[in-house]
Structures are given as structure tokens and as C-alpha cells.
Jmol script that loads the backbone (N, CA, C; Angstrom):
load data "model"
ATOM      1  N   MET A   1     -10.823 -24.033 -17.269  1.00  0.00           N
ATOM      2  CA  MET A   1     -11.145 -23.328 -18.184  1.00  0.00           C
ATOM      3  C   MET A   1      -9.855 -22.799 -18.830  1.00  0.00           C
ATOM      4  N   SER A   2      -9.242 -22.258 -17.597  1.00  0.00           N
ATOM      5  CA  SER A   2      -8.031 -21.366 -18.519  1.00  0.00           C
ATOM      6  C   SER A   2      -6.873 -22.183 -19.142  1.00  0.00           C
ATOM      7  N   ASP A   3      -6.495 -23.290 -18.686  1.00  0.00           N
ATOM      8  CA  ASP A   3      -5.576 -24.676 -19.298  1.00  0.00           C
ATOM      9  C   ASP A   3      -6.293 -25.042 -20.669  1.00  0.00           C
ATOM     10  N   LEU A   4      -7.956 -25.211 -20.593  1.00  0.00           N
ATOM     11  CA  LEU A   4      -8.372 -25.266 -21.847  1.00  0.00           C
ATOM     12  C   LEU A   4      -8.577 -24.244 -23.023  1.00  0.00           C
ATOM     13  N   GLY A   5      -8.104 -22.825 -22.416  1.00  0.00           N
ATOM     14  CA  GLY A   5      -8.072 -21.659 -23.128  1.00  0.00           C
ATOM     15  C   GLY A   5      -6.540 -21.267 -23.385  1.00  0.00           C
ATOM     16  N   LEU A   6      -5.766 -21.772 -22.786  1.00  0.00           N
ATOM     17  CA  LEU A   6      -4.495 -21.778 -23.002  1.00  0.00           C
ATOM     18  C   LEU A   6      -4.231 -22.999 -24.352  1.00  0.00           C
ATOM     19  N   TRP A   7      -4.321 -23.926 -24.664  1.00  0.00           N
ATOM     20  CA  TRP A   7      -4.712 -25.046 -25.841  1.00  0.00           C
ATOM     21  C   TRP A   7      -5.458 -24.301 -26.882  1.00  0.00           C
ATOM     22  N   LEU A   8      -6.429 -23.953 -26.375  1.00  0.00           N
ATOM     23  CA  LEU A   8      -8.095 -24.067 -27.975  1.00  0.00           C
ATOM     24  C   LEU A   8      -8.167 -21.897 -28.740  1.00  0.00           C
ATOM     25  N   GLY A   9      -7.223 -20.926 -27.813  1.00  0.00           N
ATOM     26  CA  GLY A   9      -8.101 -19.664 -27.533  1.00  0.00           C
ATOM     27  C   GLY A   9      -6.834 -18.656 -27.914  1.00  0.00           C
ATOM     28  N   GLU A  10      -6.451 -18.699 -26.788  1.00  0.00           N
ATOM     29  CA  GLU A  10      -5.452 -17.516 -25.666  1.00  0.00           C
ATOM     30  C   GLU A  10      -4.780 -16.893 -26.673  1.00  0.00           C
ATOM     31  N   LEU A  11      -3.395 -17.854 -26.812  1.00  0.00           N
ATOM     32  CA  LEU A  11      -2.038 -17.731 -27.671  1.00  0.00           C
ATOM     33  C   LEU A  11      -2.260 -17.686 -29.016  1.00  0.00           C
ATOM     34  N   ALA A  12      -3.331 -18.805 -29.786  1.00  0.00           N
ATOM     35  CA  ALA A  12      -3.206 -18.792 -31.366  1.00  0.00           C
ATOM     36  C   ALA A  12      -4.584 -19.364 -31.389  1.00  0.00           C
ATOM     37  N   VAL A  13      -5.177 -19.754 -33.038  1.00  0.00           N
ATOM     38  CA  VAL A  13      -5.842 -20.413 -32.947  1.00  0.00           C
ATOM     39  C   VAL A  13      -5.578 -22.136 -33.547  1.00  0.00           C
ATOM     40  N   PHE A  14      -5.587 -23.448 -33.691  1.00  0.00           N
ATOM     41  CA  PHE A  14      -5.285 -24.339 -33.589  1.00  0.00           C
ATOM     42  C   PHE A  14      -6.485 -25.250 -34.299  1.00  0.00           C
ATOM     43  N   ASP A  15      -6.293 -26.635 -35.519  1.00  0.00           N
ATOM     44  CA  ASP A  15      -6.424 -27.487 -35.840  1.00  0.00           C
ATOM     45  C   ASP A  15      -7.619 -27.960 -34.710  1.00  0.00           C
ATOM     46  N   ALA A  16      -6.927 -28.180 -33.062  1.00  0.00           N
ATOM     47  CA  ALA A  16      -8.042 -28.498 -32.000  1.00  0.00           C
ATOM     48  C   ALA A  16      -9.317 -27.251 -32.263  1.00  0.00           C
ATOM     49  N   THR A  17      -8.649 -26.563 -31.978  1.00  0.00           N
ATOM     50  CA  THR A  17      -9.870 -25.606 -31.774  1.00  0.00           C
ATOM     51  C   THR A  17     -11.178 -25.507 -32.731  1.00  0.00           C
ATOM     52  N   VAL A  18     -11.079 -25.731 -34.039  1.00  0.00           N
ATOM     53  CA  VAL A  18     -12.281 -26.046 -35.126  1.00  0.00           C
ATOM     54  C   VAL A  18     -13.128 -27.057 -34.333  1.00  0.00           C
ATOM     55  N   ALA A  19     -12.204 -28.250 -33.586  1.00  0.00           N
ATOM     56  CA  ALA A  19     -12.879 -29.156 -33.470  1.00  0.00           C
ATOM     57  C   ALA A  19     -13.876 -29.091 -32.339  1.00  0.00           C
ATOM     58  N   ALA A  20     -12.772 -28.422 -30.969  1.00  0.00           N
ATOM     59  CA  ALA A  20     -13.493 -28.600 -30.196  1.00  0.00           C
ATOM     60  C   ALA A  20     -14.759 -27.751 -29.863  1.00  0.00           C
ATOM     61  N   VAL A  21     -14.889 -26.250 -30.804  1.00  0.00           N
ATOM     62  CA  VAL A  21     -16.251 -25.555 -31.080  1.00  0.00           C
ATOM     63  C   VAL A  21     -17.134 -26.033 -31.108  1.00  0.00           C
ATOM     64  N   PRO A  22     -17.928 -27.280 -31.513  1.00  0.00           N
ATOM     65  CA  PRO A  22     -19.416 -27.854 -31.760  1.00  0.00           C
ATOM     66  C   PRO A  22     -19.655 -27.548 -29.960  1.00  0.00           C
ATOM     67  N   PHE A  23     -17.889 -27.922 -29.774  1.00  0.00           N
ATOM     68  CA  PHE A  23     -18.914 -28.996 -27.944  1.00  0.00           C
ATOM     69  C   PHE A  23     -18.734 -27.824 -26.753  1.00  0.00           C
ATOM     70  N   LEU A  24     -18.298 -26.668 -27.128  1.00  0.00           N
ATOM     71  CA  LEU A  24     -18.033 -25.512 -26.158  1.00  0.00           C
ATOM     72  C   LEU A  24     -18.947 -24.785 -26.358  1.00  0.00           C
ATOM     73  N   TRP A  25     -20.039 -24.668 -27.583  1.00  0.00           N
ATOM     74  CA  TRP A  25     -21.484 -24.668 -27.639  1.00  0.00           C
ATOM     75  C   TRP A  25     -22.283 -25.403 -27.308  1.00  0.00           C
ATOM     76  N   ASP A  26     -22.291 -26.331 -27.133  1.00  0.00           N
ATOM     77  CA  ASP A  26     -23.261 -27.220 -26.182  1.00  0.00           C
ATOM     78  C   ASP A  26     -23.221 -27.169 -24.651  1.00  0.00           C
ATOM     79  N   LEU A  27     -21.855 -26.486 -24.463  1.00  0.00           N
ATOM     80  CA  LEU A  27     -21.969 -26.567 -23.467  1.00  0.00           C
ATOM     81  C   LEU A  27     -22.264 -24.792 -23.006  1.00  0.00           C
ATOM     82  N   ALA A  28     -22.375 -24.243 -23.905  1.00  0.00           N
ATOM     83  CA  ALA A  28     -22.588 -22.586 -23.571  1.00  0.00           C
ATOM     84  C   ALA A  28     -23.487 -22.732 -23.339  1.00  0.00           C
ATOM     85  N   VAL A  29     -24.717 -23.779 -24.089  1.00  0.00           N
ATOM     86  CA  VAL A  29     -26.170 -23.460 -23.766  1.00  0.00           C
ATOM     87  C   VAL A  29     -26.876 -24.494 -22.885  1.00  0.00           C
ATOM     88  N   THR A  30     -26.152 -25.039 -22.020  1.00  0.00           N
ATOM     89  CA  THR A  30     -26.428 -26.356 -21.076  1.00  0.00           C
ATOM     90  C   THR A  30     -26.710 -25.216 -19.682  1.00  0.00           C
ATOM     91  N   ASP A  31     -27.825 -24.874 -19.509  1.00  0.00           N
ATOM     92  CA  ASP A  31     -28.309 -24.792 -17.857  1.00  0.00           C
ATOM     93  C   ASP A  31     -27.292 -24.917 -16.868  1.00  0.00           C
ATOM     94  N   SER A  32     -27.328 -26.172 -16.977  1.00  0.00           N
ATOM     95  CA  SER A  32     -26.182 -26.979 -15.753  1.00  0.00           C
ATOM     96  C   SER A  32     -24.447 -27.179 -15.586  1.00  0.00           C
ATOM     97  N   VAL A  33     -24.401 -26.303 -16.781  1.00  0.00           N
ATOM     98  CA  VAL A  33     -22.790 -26.504 -16.844  1.00  0.00           C
ATOM     99  C   VAL A  33     -22.528 -24.830 -16.374  1.00  0.00           C
ATOM    100  N   THR A  34     -21.901 -25.433 -14.877  1.00  0.00           N
ATOM    101  CA  THR A  34     -21.661 -24.469 -13.748  1.00  0.00           C
ATOM    102  C   THR A  34     -20.419 -22.939 -14.285  1.00  0.00           C
ATOM    103  N   SER A  35     -19.660 -23.628 -15.300  1.00  0.00           N
ATOM    104  CA  SER A  35     -18.764 -22.768 -15.830  1.00  0.00           C
ATOM    105  C   SER A  35     -19.003 -21.668 -17.394  1.00  0.00           C
ATOM    106  N   ARG A  36     -20.369 -21.824 -17.302  1.00  0.00           N
ATOM    107  CA  ARG A  36     -20.693 -21.356 -18.387  1.00  0.00           C
ATOM    108  C   ARG A  36     -20.285 -20.181 -19.192  1.00  0.00           C
ATOM    109  N   PRO A  37     -20.367 -19.521 -18.382  1.00  0.00           N
ATOM    110  CA  PRO A  37     -19.492 -17.626 -18.606  1.00  0.00           C
ATOM    111  C   PRO A  37     -18.528 -18.032 -18.936  1.00  0.00           C
ATOM    112  N   GLY A  38     -17.107 -18.821 -18.413  1.00  0.00           N
ATOM    113  CA  GLY A  38     -15.833 -19.168 -19.059  1.00  0.00           C
ATOM    114  C   GLY A  38     -15.693 -19.730 -20.662  1.00  0.00           C
ATOM    115  N   VAL A  39     -16.840 -20.371 -20.688  1.00  0.00           N
ATOM    116  CA  VAL A  39     -17.357 -21.158 -21.838  1.00  0.00           C
ATOM    117  C   VAL A  39     -17.477 -19.876 -22.968  1.00  0.00           C
ATOM    118  N   ILE A  40     -17.752 -19.364 -22.569  1.00  0.00           N
ATOM    119  CA  ILE A  40     -18.606 -17.768 -23.663  1.00  0.00           C
ATOM    120  C   ILE A  40     -17.779 -17.317 -23.701  1.00  0.00           C
ATOM    121  N   GLU A  41     -16.877 -16.919 -22.814  1.00  0.00           N
ATOM    122  CA  GLU A  41     -15.575 -16.430 -22.602  1.00  0.00           C
ATOM    123  C   GLU A  41     -14.754 -16.917 -23.923  1.00  0.00           C
ATOM    124  N   LEU A  42     -14.403 -18.113 -23.692  1.00  0.00           N
ATOM    125  CA  LEU A  42     -14.041 -18.470 -24.838  1.00  0.00           C
ATOM    126  C   LEU A  42     -13.736 -18.468 -25.565  1.00  0.00           C
ATOM    127  N   LEU A  43     -15.119 -18.886 -26.193  1.00  0.00           N
ATOM    128  CA  LEU A  43     -15.557 -18.785 -27.471  1.00  0.00           C
ATOM    129  C   LEU A  43     -15.498 -16.987 -28.201  1.00  0.00           C
ATOM    130  N   ARG A  44     -15.473 -16.321 -26.668  1.00  0.00           N
ATOM    131  CA  ARG A  44     -15.127 -14.886 -27.807  1.00  0.00           C
ATOM    132  C   ARG A  44     -13.914 -14.730 -27.986  1.00  0.00           C
ATOM    133  N   THR A  45     -12.718 -15.116 -26.755  1.00  0.00           N
ATOM    134  CA  THR A  45     -11.246 -15.324 -27.715  1.00  0.00           C
ATOM    135  C   THR A  45     -11.261 -15.922 -28.310  1.00  0.00           C
ATOM    136  N   ILE A  46     -11.633 -17.130 -29.362  1.00  0.00           N
ATOM    137  CA  ILE A  46     -11.306 -17.850 -30.548  1.00  0.00           C
ATOM    138  C   ILE A  46     -11.511 -16.700 -31.072  1.00  0.00           C
ATOM    139  N   LEU A  47     -12.005 -15.642 -31.024  1.00  0.00           N
ATOM    140  CA  LEU A  47     -13.025 -14.534 -32.022  1.00  0.00           C
ATOM    141  C   LEU A  47     -11.938 -13.444 -32.446  1.00  0.00           C
ATOM    142  N   GLU A  48     -11.118 -13.757 -31.120  1.00  0.00           N
ATOM    143  CA  GLU A  48     -10.155 -12.475 -31.054  1.00  0.00           C
ATOM    144  C   GLU A  48      -8.726 -12.504 -31.846  1.00  0.00           C
ATOM    145  N   HIS A  49      -8.267 -14.009 -30.803  1.00  0.00           N
ATOM    146  CA  HIS A  49      -7.219 -14.312 -31.382  1.00  0.00           C
ATOM    147  C   HIS A  49      -6.535 -14.822 -32.908  1.00  0.00           C
ATOM    148  N   GLY A  50      -5.287 -15.384 -32.826  1.00  0.00           N
ATOM    149  CA  GLY A  50      -5.779 -16.259 -33.928  1.00  0.00           C
ATOM    150  C   GLY A  50      -4.156 -16.494 -34.450  1.00  0.00           C
ATOM    151  N   ASN A  51      -3.685 -17.234 -35.107  1.00  0.00           N
ATOM    152  CA  ASN A  51      -2.730 -17.663 -35.504  1.00  0.00           C
ATOM    153  C   ASN A  51      -2.099 -17.787 -37.283  1.00  0.00           C
ATOM    154  N   PRO A  52      -1.937 -15.852 -37.176  1.00  0.00           N
ATOM    155  CA  PRO A  52      -1.437 -15.707 -39.021  1.00  0.00           C
ATOM    156  C   PRO A  52      -0.271 -16.492 -39.624  1.00  0.00           C
ATOM    157  N   ALA A  53       0.151 -16.977 -39.212  1.00  0.00           N
ATOM    158  CA  ALA A  53       0.836 -18.570 -39.954  1.00  0.00           C
ATOM    159  C   ALA A  53      -0.086 -19.214 -40.308  1.00  0.00           C
ATOM    160  N   GLN A  54      -0.975 -20.002 -39.812  1.00  0.00           N
ATOM    161  CA  GLN A  54      -1.855 -20.357 -40.627  1.00  0.00           C
ATOM    162  C   GLN A  54      -3.461 -20.023 -41.146  1.00  0.00           C
ATOM    163  N   ILE A  55      -3.513 -19.158 -41.077  1.00  0.00           N
ATOM    164  CA  ILE A  55      -4.832 -17.933 -41.609  1.00  0.00           C
ATOM    165  C   ILE A  55      -5.993 -19.129 -41.892  1.00  0.00           C
ATOM    166  N   GLU A  56      -5.842 -19.739 -42.614  1.00  0.00           N
ATOM    167  CA  GLU A  56      -6.736 -21.229 -43.033  1.00  0.00           C
ATOM    168  C   GLU A  56      -7.768 -21.536 -41.830  1.00  0.00           C
ATOM    169  N   VAL A  57      -6.837 -22.068 -40.908  1.00  0.00           N
ATOM    170  CA  VAL A  57      -7.312 -22.536 -39.542  1.00  0.00           C
ATOM    171  C   VAL A  57      -8.052 -21.344 -38.976  1.00  0.00           C
ATOM    172  N   GLN A  58      -6.841 -20.260 -38.620  1.00  0.00           N
ATOM    173  CA  GLN A  58      -7.689 -19.035 -37.595  1.00  0.00           C
ATOM    174  C   GLN A  58      -9.191 -18.902 -38.335  1.00  0.00           C
ATOM    175  N   GLN A  59      -9.689 -18.961 -39.642  1.00  0.00           N
ATOM    176  CA  GLN A  59     -10.999 -18.498 -40.575  1.00  0.00           C
ATOM    177  C   GLN A  59     -11.801 -19.422 -40.057  1.00  0.00           C
ATOM    178  N   ALA A  60     -11.212 -20.560 -40.180  1.00  0.00           N
ATOM    179  CA  ALA A  60     -12.462 -22.046 -39.584  1.00  0.00           C
ATOM    180  C   ALA A  60     -12.532 -22.011 -38.324  1.00  0.00           C
ATOM    181  N   ALA A  61     -11.497 -21.405 -37.594  1.00  0.00           N
ATOM    182  CA  ALA A  61     -12.025 -21.399 -36.022  1.00  0.00           C
ATOM    183  C   ALA A  61     -13.464 -20.242 -36.542  1.00  0.00           C
ATOM    184  N   HIS A  62     -12.696 -19.193 -36.699  1.00  0.00           N
ATOM    185  CA  HIS A  62     -13.946 -18.336 -36.514  1.00  0.00           C
ATOM    186  C   HIS A  62     -15.486 -18.861 -37.082  1.00  0.00           C
ATOM    187  N   ARG A  63     -15.035 -19.162 -38.617  1.00  0.00           N
ATOM    188  CA  ARG A  63     -16.704 -19.808 -38.656  1.00  0.00           C
ATOM    189  C   ARG A  63     -17.240 -20.587 -38.132  1.00  0.00           C
ATOM    190  N   ALA A  64     -16.250 -21.783 -37.200  1.00  0.00           N
ATOM    191  CA  ALA A  64     -17.541 -22.675 -36.245  1.00  0.00           C
ATOM    192  C   ALA A  64     -17.916 -22.093 -35.049  1.00  0.00           C
ATOM    193  N   VAL A  65     -16.968 -20.705 -34.990  1.00  0.00           N
ATOM    194  CA  VAL A  65     -17.974 -19.770 -33.445  1.00  0.00           C
ATOM    195  C   VAL A  65     -19.293 -19.102 -34.607  1.00  0.00           C
ATOM    196  N   LEU A  66     -19.084 -18.528 -35.755  1.00  0.00           N
ATOM    197  CA  LEU A  66     -20.077 -17.763 -35.859  1.00  0.00           C
ATOM    198  C   LEU A  66     -21.305 -18.700 -36.316  1.00  0.00           C
ATOM    199  N   ASP A  67     -20.919 -20.170 -36.765  1.00  0.00           N
ATOM    200  CA  ASP A  67     -22.492 -20.961 -37.266  1.00  0.00           C
ATOM    201  C   ASP A  67     -22.618 -21.559 -36.206  1.00  0.00           C
ATOM    202  N   GLY A  68     -21.611 -21.781 -34.871  1.00  0.00           N
ATOM    203  CA  GLY A  68     -22.411 -21.973 -33.740  1.00  0.00           C
ATOM    204  C   GLY A  68     -23.397 -21.294 -33.137  1.00  0.00           C
ATOM    205  N   ARG A  69     -22.893 -19.811 -33.054  1.00  0.00           N
ATOM    206  CA  ARG A  69     -24.226 -19.044 -32.566  1.00  0.00           C
ATOM    207  C   ARG A  69     -24.955 -18.307 -33.477  1.00  0.00           C
ATOM    208  N   THR A  70     -25.129 -18.656 -34.788  1.00  0.00           N
ATOM    209  CA  THR A  70     -26.199 -18.548 -35.735  1.00  0.00           C
ATOM    210  C   THR A  70     -27.337 -20.085 -35.450  1.00  0.00           C
ATOM    211  N   TRP A  71     -26.837 -21.197 -35.593  1.00  0.00           N
ATOM    212  CA  TRP A  71     -27.790 -21.972 -35.330  1.00  0.00           C
ATOM    213  C   TRP A  71     -28.124 -22.178 -34.255  1.00  0.00           C
ATOM    214  N   ARG A  72     -27.350 -21.734 -33.096  1.00  0.00           N
ATOM    215  CA  ARG A  72     -28.167 -21.538 -31.690  1.00  0.00           C
ATOM    216  C   ARG A  72     -29.546 -20.520 -31.862  1.00  0.00           C
ATOM    217  N   ARG A  73     -29.267 -19.846 -32.473  1.00  0.00           N
ATOM    218  CA  ARG A  73     -30.340 -18.625 -32.295  1.00  0.00           C
ATOM    219  C   ARG A  73     -31.490 -18.875 -32.981  1.00  0.00           C
ATOM    220  N   ARG A  74     -32.024 -19.754 -33.768  1.00  0.00           N
ATOM    221  CA  ARG A  74     -32.583 -20.123 -34.757  1.00  0.00           C
ATOM    222  C   ARG A  74     -33.848 -20.709 -33.708  1.00  0.00           C
TER     223      ARG A  74
END
end "model"
wireframe off; spacefill off
backbone 0.3
color backbone group
């Protein structure tokens, strides 16, 4: 999870972050996934960090996390 975090959210948010969010949500809501806390932490990190030079990518990543959270609660 730490290596994935480096690429998806810790230092900056990239196009790959946006594409990965739906899969992260699937992992976060699957009981058999043993690293669920890490996945949830990564989703939280994506919301907290960003890439100011690519604000549109950061906003898309944030929307993907928030949309997933909203969809999962229905």
C-alpha cells in the first residue's frame, strides 16, 4: 500500500489516481480485503494532497473519491 500511495496520492495527484479510485473503493468495501484500512487511508490522502500545477487532475481525483463515497452509501 505504501508504494501505491506514493504513485497515487502521497506526493501529488496524477491521471492514474483518477483511474484508480473506483478500484480503490471496490477494495475498501470488500470484507475479505485484509488491507482495507490502508486503502481507506489512501482515499483520504488523495483528498488531502494534490498537484497545484495540474489543478484539473486534482479536482477530478477529488470528485472521483467523493462520488465513490456517495455512491457506496446509497
